[in-house]
N, C-alpha and C positions, 0 to 999 in steps of 0.2 A: 504493500500500500504506500509506503514511503517513497519507493522508486516511482510508482505511478504518479503520485502527487508532484514529485519533482519534475517529471517529464511533462505533466500537464501545465505546471507553472511556467516552465521554460517555453512551451509551445504558446501559451497565452500571451507572454510578454513579447513574442516576436510576431504576432499576427499583423499582417499588412492592413493598412487602413483602406480597405476596399469598399466600405459602405458608401453608397452614393450620397451626395449632399442633399439636404432636405429641400432646397429651393434652388432651381437653376435659372429662375427668372432674371436674376441680376448678373448672370455670368457675362463676361465681356465677349463681344463679337471678335472674330478673327481679324487680323490686319486687313483693312480694305484693299481690294484689288479692283481697279476699274473694269467694269463689265462683268465681274464675277458674281456668283450667287451662292447662297448658303441654304442647306437643307435643315429643317427644324421639325421636331416632333412636338406637338402641343395638345394638351387637354384643357378643356374648360367646361364649366357647367352653365347651361342656359335654361331659361324658363321653357316649359313645355307648352308653348302657345304659338299661334301663327305669326310669322314674321320675325321671330327671334333669331333663327338661323340666317335669314336673309340680311338682317342688320349686321350680324357678325361678318358675313362674307363681304358686305359692302365696306365695312371698316378695314378689312384686310386688303381689299382691292385698292382702297385709298392710299395704302402704304406700298403699293406695287408688289404685293405678296400673292403668289400663285398657289392655289389649293390643288395638290396633286392627288390626294385621296382623303376620304372622310368615312369614319365609322361612328355610329351612334350607340351609346350604352344607356338604355332607358333606366331611370330610377323611379322610386315611388313618387318623388316630386322633382320635376326637372329632368334634364337629359345631359349626360356627359358626352360631349363631342370630341372625338380624337382626330386630329388633322396631321397630315404630312404636308409641309409647306416648303416652297422655294421662294426665298426672299432675297432682295438685293444684298450684296456682300457688306455694304456699309450700314445696313439696318441692324441694330443690336437686338438681343432678345427682349430687353426692357421696352424698346419701341413697339414691338409686336404685342407684348403684354398690355401696354398702355392702351393701344388701339382696341384690343379685345375687351378690356375693362370698360372703356367708354361705350362700347356697343352692348353692354349688359352681361358680359361673361364674368363668372366668379370662380374662385378656387382654381385659377389658371396655373398650369405647370408646363414648362417648356424646356427642351434640351436639344443639343445638336443631334442631327441624324446623319446617316451615311447612305451609300448606294444600296446596302442590304435592305434598308427600309422601303425601297421602291417596290419590292415584291408585295403583291396584294395579299390581304389577310387570308382569304380562303386557300390560296396556293400555299402560303406558309404553313397553315394549320394542317393541310393534307400532307405536306412534306414531313412535318413533325410526327404525324400519326404513322406514316410509313416507317420512319426510323424507329419509333417505339415498337412497331409490330415486328421488326427484325431482331431487336435486341432489348431485353428487359432492362439492361443497365442504362438505356437511353432515356428512361422516363424522367429522372431528375433534370437532365440536360434539356429535354424537350419542354418541361415546365418552365425552366429558366428562360429559354428562348421565347416561349409563348408570353410570359408575364414580365419580361424585362429584368433588370438587375434586382435580384432578390436573394434571400437566404433560404435554402431548402434543407430541412432536417428530417430524417426518418427515425421514428421511435418504434422498436420492435414490440410485438404483442407480448403480454405477460407469459412467463413460463407456464407450461401446462395448459395453454389455451385461455379462455376467458374473454372478457370484453376488451375493447380497444382502450389504450391508456387515455385518461382524461374524460372518459365517457363520451367520446365523439360519436354522433349518430351515424348511421349507415350512409345517409345522403351528404355527410360532411357538414362543415360549419363555416360561415363567413362572418368575420368580426373586424370590419374596417380595413386595417392594414395586415391582417393575418387570415390565412386560409388553413383549414384543417380538413384533411381528406382521409378516409379509411383506406389503408393500403390493402392490396389483395390478400396478403398473408395474415391480416388481422391487426397490424400495427397502425400507426398514424403518420402521415406525411404532413409536415407543417411548412407553410410557405409564408415568409415575412417580407414585406416591402414597406419600410417605415416612411419613405419619402412620398408615397402615392397610394391612396386607398384603392383597394380592389373594387371592381364593379360586379354586379350580379352576372353580367355577360362573361366576364373573365372567369368567375367562379364556375359557371356552367361549362366553359371550354376546358378548364383544368380537370373538372370532374369527369368529363367525357374521355380525356386521355387516360385517366386512372382506370376508368371502367374498361377501356379497350385493353389495357395491360392485364387486368384481372381476367378477362375473357380468354386471352391467348395463353395464359399460364406461363410456367418457366420456359425460357428459351435463350440461347446464345448463338451467335454465328458459328457455322460449322467449319469455317476455313482453318487451315493449319499449315505451318511451315515445317519442312523437314530439313534439319541442319546437320552438317557433317563436321564432327570435331577434328582437331588437328591429328589425333591419333587414329582416326578412321571410323570411330563409332558414330552412329546416327542418333539424333534426338529429335523430338517433335515439340514444337511450341504451339499451343492452342488455347482457346478460351476455356475457362472452367466455371462451374457454379456449384450449388449445394449437392448436386448429384455426384460430385467428386469428394464428398466428405470422408468416406472410408479410405480411399487411396491416400488422402492427405493425412489422415490419422496414422496410417501405416508408415508414411514418410517420417512423421514425428518420432515414431518408435525407433527408427534407424538413425535419428540425429543424436548427437552428443548433447549432454546437459549444457555445455558452453554455447553451442549453436542455438539452442532453444532460449537460453537466457539473453543472448545478444539480440534475438528477434523480438521476444515478448517482454523483456524488462521486468521479469517477475519469476515466481516459483515455476519450475519446469512442469510440475504436475498440473498447472492451470492452462498449459498451452492448447490442449484440445478444446477447451471451453470457448476459445475465440473463433474457431474455424467456421462455425455455422454463420456467424455474422460476417466474417471476412469473405466467405464464398458467395454470399447473397448478392445478386446483381442489384438489389435495392440500394446497396451502400457503395457500389462502385463496380469496377471490372477486375477480373482475376485472370492471369495467364498461368498456365501449368506447363512444366517441362516434363516430358515422359520419355522413357527409353524405348528401344525397339520392341521390348517385351511388354510394354504398357505400364511399367512402374513409374509413378510420379516421383520425381527427384528434386523438384523445385517449384516454388510458387512466387508469383509477383502480384502485388495488389495495388490498384489505383483507387483510392477511397475518397468519395465525396465528403468533405468535412465542412458543412455549411457553405460559405462562399470561398473556401480554400480546398486544396487537394493534397492528399498525402500519398507517398509511395512507400512500399515496404516489401522486403524480399526475404526469402529463406531458401537456401540450397543445402541439401543434406551433405554431410561431411565428405563422403567419397567422391562427390562431384564438384567440390569447391576448387577454386583456382584454375578453372579451365575456361573462363570467360562466360560461363553460363549466367551468372548474376549480372554481369555487365550487359549482356544481350537482353535479358529481361528488363533491366532498367531503361535501356534505350527505347525498347518497344513501349513501355509504360509511359515514358515522357512523350513519345510521338503521339500516343493516344490522347494524352493531356492537351497537347498542342491542337490536335484535331477537334477536341471538345471545347476549345476556346479558353483554356485556363491560362492565366498570366504567370503562374508560378506553381511549383510543387515543393513539398518539404518532406524530409525524412527525419524521424526521431530515432536515434540510436545511442550508442555509448561511445565515448571518446576512444576506447580500446578497440572498436570495431574497424580495423584498418581496411578490411575488404569493402565495406559499405562506403567508407570515406573515399577510397580509390575509385570505386564505381561512379560516385557522384562527380568526382573531379574529371573522370574520363568522358563525361558528357560535353566538356568544353563549353560550359555555360557559365554566366556570372553566378557566383555562389555567395551566400551570406551564412555565417556561422554564429551560433550562440551556445555557450557551454555553461551548465550549472550543476554542480555536484556530480560530475561524471556523466550527465546526460547531455548529448550533443544534438542540436537541431540544425540541419543543413537545408537551406532554402535555395532552390535553383530558379532563377528568373528566365522565363521562356521567351524565345523570339522566333527565329525561323524553325520550321519543322526539323526534328532530329532524325537523321537517317538511321534506319534499323538495318545496318549492314551486318554481314556475317564475317567480317574481316578476321576476328579472333577465333572463329569457329570453323571456318572452311566454307564449303559451298552450301547453297540453300535452294530449296524448291518449294513451290506452293501448289500441291495437287488440288 
């Protein structure tokens, strides 16, 4: 417990300030460029009465602001209108907000947009549904892309079954800036967005994605890579989930106490208790390394941790120092880049030279924090990390 508390405290002190600001309305406009334009995303609440939207559009037109798309989110009283705008480059966000307020808009929120926002909402939602259908681990990422910058946490169901934590009803709950949805396995998915309240329309879309995930059941992509080690042995790298629980436990039995302590930072007898959580696609993605005979000899985890992402590795002793851990880490980081993560962190011990070397081998900017023997290494992600097989030999993807 002391080691866990120390690791948690070190992790908490190094959290990046990723939370979005509470108000973008006063954000400065970019340096004006003659003839240039700027994309903005804006929400404002208007009265649900004839002419209110027309007055708003007229005010925007008076500022030479072009409305590229519009979505309406009906409320019990009034309507939240969501716009994608193209404005003159010299017009700041405050100028747009002032025009909207003059036209009767209230609770206005505005931020910079980019070319990705040009995709219309139905197309974007269908794409997110397709990704979720192919991979259960995509659900948290799909929710984040659907709802914007938010923090998503999954709380497992109580041991031995029972009701969902917090008494969340089956249909979920909407509370201003917090959504709570019943996860398919009985737990709760909590989505928080402090800077912008959720609308009933967003709640319905999020619930539809979760219901789709529940109907499809456990699933991971079936692709796998066969890699040849320098000494000639073949290994396979593939996605894993809770169906790999028994092979993972068998790997634990073949690992030394030192390997288990370096990975789990606590009593080795507790190692098996973490596996069901780690292998669940609800909390991230797992890669397994197996031999030609089918024996699992390594696991790599990419874990969604609120608005941050953790990487963790374990390779059984007989397969260490062959480049297997480095290959797993490269692949996990490449997956994090594809998921849009800005950084990943690893919690280990200062004596774990193998993990330190693997993180350095990524050739990415690294930050280190050490507290009472616990080491937190954060890699800042930029360009996609190539998942090469240079240390391992040749590779194929049947």
